VMD Tcl script that builds the backbone (N, CA, C; Angstrom):
set m [mol new atoms 171]
animate dup $m
set s [atomselect $m all]
$s set {name element resname resid chain x y z} {
  {N N MET 1 A -31.993 -38.234 7.957}
  {CA C MET 1 A -31.180 -37.107 6.414}
  {C C MET 1 A -30.680 -37.597 5.404}
  {N N VAL 2 A -30.802 -37.918 4.167}
  {CA C VAL 2 A -29.976 -39.574 3.847}
  {C C VAL 2 A -28.800 -38.753 4.023}
  {N N GLY 3 A -27.787 -37.052 3.424}
  {CA C GLY 3 A -26.767 -36.371 3.525}
  {C C GLY 3 A -26.837 -35.426 2.322}
  {N N GLU 4 A -26.672 -34.775 1.854}
  {CA C GLU 4 A -25.917 -33.734 0.938}
  {C C GLU 4 A -24.654 -33.998 -0.175}
  {N N ASP 5 A -25.457 -32.904 -1.508}
  {CA C ASP 5 A -23.748 -32.993 -1.727}
  {C C ASP 5 A -23.924 -31.969 -1.730}
  {N N VAL 6 A -22.244 -31.493 -2.149}
  {CA C VAL 6 A -21.444 -30.518 -2.142}
  {C C VAL 6 A -20.765 -29.759 -3.451}
  {N N SER 7 A -21.234 -29.050 -3.750}
  {CA C SER 7 A -20.621 -28.259 -5.493}
  {C C SER 7 A -19.603 -27.332 -4.940}
  {N N GLU 8 A -18.633 -26.626 -5.525}
  {CA C GLU 8 A -18.339 -25.931 -5.559}
  {C C GLU 8 A -18.080 -24.984 -6.708}
  {N N MET 9 A -17.564 -23.451 -6.293}
  {CA C MET 9 A -17.609 -22.143 -7.527}
  {C C MET 9 A -17.036 -21.298 -7.261}
  {N N LEU 10 A -15.595 -21.369 -8.157}
  {CA C LEU 10 A -15.720 -20.493 -8.273}
  {C C LEU 10 A -15.855 -18.547 -8.543}
  {N N ASP 11 A -15.098 -17.727 -7.673}
  {CA C ASP 11 A -15.565 -16.369 -8.291}
  {C C ASP 11 A -14.848 -15.386 -7.255}
  {N N LEU 12 A -14.589 -14.431 -8.626}
  {CA C LEU 12 A -13.669 -13.449 -8.495}
  {C C LEU 12 A -14.278 -12.236 -7.030}
  {N N ILE 13 A -13.921 -11.751 -6.608}
  {CA C ILE 13 A -14.353 -10.368 -5.851}
  {C C ILE 13 A -13.230 -9.602 -5.663}
  {N N ALA 14 A -14.664 -8.115 -5.693}
  {CA C ALA 14 A -13.885 -7.092 -6.938}
  {C C ALA 14 A -13.040 -6.568 -5.499}
  {N N ALA 15 A -12.010 -6.546 -5.974}
  {CA C ALA 15 A -10.825 -5.962 -5.206}
  {C C ALA 15 A -11.108 -4.601 -4.720}
  {N N GLN 16 A -10.180 -3.834 -4.596}
  {CA C GLN 16 A -10.444 -2.946 -2.634}
  {C C GLN 16 A -9.493 -2.302 -2.690}
  {N N LEU 17 A -9.105 -0.814 -3.006}
  {CA C LEU 17 A -8.854 0.064 -2.657}
  {C C LEU 17 A -8.614 0.850 -2.408}
  {N N LYS 18 A -7.115 1.528 -1.410}
  {CA C LYS 18 A -7.295 1.145 0.356}
  {C C LYS 18 A -6.177 2.848 0.231}
  {N N VAL 19 A -5.849 3.646 0.512}
  {CA C VAL 19 A -4.896 4.501 0.330}
  {C C VAL 19 A -3.934 3.931 1.683}
  {N N VAL 20 A -2.634 4.310 1.125}
  {CA C VAL 20 A -2.065 3.854 2.021}
  {C C VAL 20 A -0.524 5.629 1.869}
  {N N GLN 21 A -0.916 5.999 4.053}
  {CA C GLN 21 A -0.284 7.192 3.993}
  {C C GLN 21 A 1.286 6.971 4.917}
  {N N ILE 22 A 2.067 7.291 4.558}
  {CA C ILE 22 A 3.692 7.019 4.767}
  {C C ILE 22 A 3.699 8.608 5.766}
  {N N ALA 23 A 3.513 8.562 6.060}
  {CA C ALA 23 A 4.168 10.151 7.098}
  {C C ALA 23 A 6.000 9.632 7.877}
  {N N ARG 24 A 6.279 11.424 7.006}
  {CA C ARG 24 A 7.606 11.712 7.822}
  {C C ARG 24 A 7.985 12.258 8.490}
  {N N LEU 25 A 8.240 12.340 9.427}
  {CA C LEU 25 A 8.751 13.465 10.909}
  {C C LEU 25 A 9.674 14.348 10.638}
  {N N LYS 26 A 9.411 15.681 9.945}
  {CA C LYS 26 A 10.431 17.208 9.627}
  {C C LYS 26 A 11.275 17.413 11.151}
  {N N LYS 27 A 11.743 17.594 11.137}
  {CA C LYS 27 A 13.002 18.631 12.668}
  {C C LYS 27 A 13.600 19.547 11.038}
  {N N SER 28 A 13.826 20.507 12.367}
  {CA C SER 28 A 14.127 22.008 12.570}
  {C C SER 28 A 15.748 21.603 12.964}
  {N N CYS 29 A 17.696 21.936 12.637}
  {CA C CYS 29 A 18.508 21.702 12.796}
  {C C CYS 29 A 19.134 22.772 12.478}
  {N N ARG 30 A 19.099 22.596 14.754}
  {CA C ARG 30 A 19.626 24.221 14.904}
  {C C ARG 30 A 20.303 24.973 14.459}
  {N N ARG 31 A 21.830 24.177 14.148}
  {CA C ARG 31 A 22.789 24.255 13.964}
  {C C ARG 31 A 23.195 24.879 12.336}
  {N N CYS 32 A 22.829 23.746 11.458}
  {CA C CYS 32 A 21.977 24.934 9.610}
  {C C CYS 32 A 21.161 25.854 9.843}
  {N N GLU 33 A 20.193 25.161 10.553}
  {CA C GLU 33 A 19.231 26.091 9.792}
  {C C GLU 33 A 18.223 25.875 8.544}
  {N N ARG 34 A 18.312 24.834 9.113}
  {CA C ARG 34 A 17.484 23.857 7.615}
  {C C ARG 34 A 16.507 22.862 8.360}
  {N N MET 35 A 15.258 22.680 7.682}
  {CA C MET 35 A 14.720 21.800 7.850}
  {C C MET 35 A 14.553 20.710 7.211}
  {N N VAL 36 A 15.304 18.913 7.915}
  {CA C VAL 36 A 15.128 17.496 7.128}
  {C C VAL 36 A 14.616 16.404 7.832}
  {N N HIS 37 A 14.437 16.170 7.476}
  {CA C HIS 37 A 13.377 15.015 7.335}
  {C C HIS 37 A 13.567 12.955 6.896}
  {N N VAL 38 A 13.572 12.598 7.387}
  {CA C VAL 38 A 13.455 10.884 7.147}
  {C C VAL 38 A 12.884 10.588 5.702}
  {N N PRO 39 A 14.306 10.748 4.940}
  {CA C PRO 39 A 13.630 9.703 3.512}
  {C C PRO 39 A 12.177 9.110 2.474}
  {N N ALA 40 A 11.702 9.317 2.097}
  {CA C ALA 40 A 10.481 8.052 1.164}
  {C C ALA 40 A 11.286 6.762 1.011}
  {N N PRO 41 A 9.932 6.094 1.438}
  {CA C PRO 41 A 10.422 4.752 1.240}
  {C C PRO 41 A 10.482 4.834 -0.616}
  {N N SER 42 A 11.604 3.635 -0.984}
  {CA C SER 42 A 11.357 3.813 -2.227}
  {C C SER 42 A 10.000 3.287 -3.443}
  {N N ARG 43 A 9.235 3.208 -4.162}
  {CA C ARG 43 A 8.493 3.070 -4.841}
  {C C ARG 43 A 8.884 1.864 -5.754}
  {N N PRO 44 A 7.646 1.636 -5.749}
  {CA C PRO 44 A 8.405 -0.037 -7.800}
  {C C PRO 44 A 8.620 1.638 -8.840}
  {N N ILE 45 A 7.568 1.986 -8.881}
  {CA C ILE 45 A 8.472 2.806 -10.848}
  {C C ILE 45 A 7.843 4.657 -9.179}
  {N N PRO 46 A 9.402 4.765 -9.967}
  {CA C PRO 46 A 9.075 6.313 -9.718}
  {C C PRO 46 A 8.687 7.344 -9.764}
  {N N GLY 47 A 8.459 7.947 -8.930}
  {CA C GLY 47 A 6.969 9.215 -8.988}
  {C C GLY 47 A 5.946 8.971 -9.455}
  {N N SER 48 A 5.197 7.054 -9.351}
  {CA C SER 48 A 4.061 6.773 -9.383}
  {C C SER 48 A 3.300 6.378 -7.775}
  {N N MET 49 A 1.360 5.906 -7.702}
  {CA C MET 49 A 1.468 6.930 -6.670}
  {C C MET 49 A 0.381 4.684 -7.017}
  {N N ALA 50 A 1.038 4.314 -7.602}
  {CA C ALA 50 A 0.705 2.835 -7.522}
  {C C ALA 50 A 1.619 1.785 -7.143}
  {N N GLY 51 A 1.295 1.105 -5.902}
  {CA C GLY 51 A 1.969 0.023 -5.126}
  {C C GLY 51 A 2.436 -1.030 -5.981}
  {N N ALA 52 A 3.429 -1.879 -5.092}
  {CA C ALA 52 A 3.644 -3.120 -5.400}
  {C C ALA 52 A 2.271 -4.012 -5.218}
  {N N GLY 53 A 1.010 -4.100 -4.640}
  {CA C GLY 53 A -0.109 -4.739 -4.863}
  {C C GLY 53 A -0.800 -4.922 -6.247}
  {N N LEU 54 A -0.759 -2.899 -6.496}
  {CA C LEU 54 A -1.606 -2.422 -7.370}
  {C C LEU 54 A -1.345 -3.458 -8.574}
  {N N LEU 55 A 0.424 -3.035 -8.994}
  {CA C LEU 55 A 0.807 -3.927 -10.035}
  {C C LEU 55 A 0.232 -4.792 -10.381}
  {N N ALA 56 A 0.617 -5.794 -9.608}
  {CA C ALA 56 A 0.429 -6.993 -9.107}
  {C C ALA 56 A -0.694 -7.879 -9.962}
  {N N HIS 57 A -1.529 -6.599 -9.359}
  {CA C HIS 57 A -3.290 -6.945 -10.254}
  {C C HIS 57 A -2.929 -7.164 -11.455}
}
mol reanalyze $m
mol bondsrecalc $m
mol representation Tube
mol addrep $m
């Protein structure tokens, strides 16, 4: 074997979309008899389903 020639090529692999579920616990307050839950995390665009990675792409 004398050797080998190596060349490189750049390619773009199609992006993958993933659904990220955010679970928040709900509890019942015995004092005020209301349902309470942890606030949702902030989003890059309020009211949007797009995450930071999708917006950056």
